[in-house]
N, C-alpha and C positions, 0 to 999 in steps of 0.2 A: 480556614481562612474563607468568611462568611459571604453572603450573597451581596451585602450592602459593605464589606472592603472597600470596594473602587469608588462608591457613592461621596466614601466619604473620604476618598481623597482626593475628589477631585475638587479644587477652589469655588464656590460658593460666586466668588463675585462675577456680576454681568457682564459681557463683553458686548462686541459691536456686534449686531446683530448676524449681518454680513458676510463678517472678517471670520476665516474656520479659525477654530481652534485647534490649540493641536497639545499632547497631553504623554511627557514624556513614560515610555515605561520598560525594565528591565525582564529578563526574561531570561531561563535557562533553557534549552531545548539539548536534543541528542544531536552527539559529532554527526552522525547522518545524515538528516536534517540540515547542518549547516554549511558541510562540506557540499550536498544537490543546492544550497542555497548559492551557493560562494561561485557553484557552476555555470548558476543561471545567472549571475550577473553579470557572469566574465563573459557569456557568449551573447548578452543582450545587452548592450554598454546602456541605455537610455533608459534603464531599469535602476532603482538601486535598491540597497536591505529597508526602506523607512519604504516606498513603495511596495515593496515585494509584500512585506508583511502589513499591510496596511490593507493590500491586495488581498492577501491570504485569511484575514482575519473577519474582513467586508463577503466574504465568501462563507465563509462560514457561516458567520452568525445570519445572514441571508437563506442560508437554506435549513440553518434551523429556526426558523419560523421567525426572526427578529425584523419589523416592519416598519421600524422607523424607517422614513423616506430618507433620510442622507445616505444611510446604508445601501439600502435600494439602489439607489445612485452610483452610487459608486462602485457595486456590485458589480451592474446594468454598464455604467464606462470601461469596465475589464473587462468583461466579457466581451462586449463587440469590438474592442480597441485591440485585439489579441491579435488582428491583420498587420498590425502594425511592428507588431511582436518577433 
């Protein structure tokens, strides 16, 4: 898959500026990660698979140099709300 594949998959229509935008995706993950995710969600009922994957992706992007403000905000929100987890 080339780098621009994701950009071609996103609809170019303009959404409301303050409304969150969501993109559905499907991914294959190793079974050991799936079991870990399932166990974590079972132990933390206020988390779900969507929040977990979004948080993990924001963490990865931030740690690898992404400077997008929304990614940074998501990463920091999750970082400082862990005491609630």
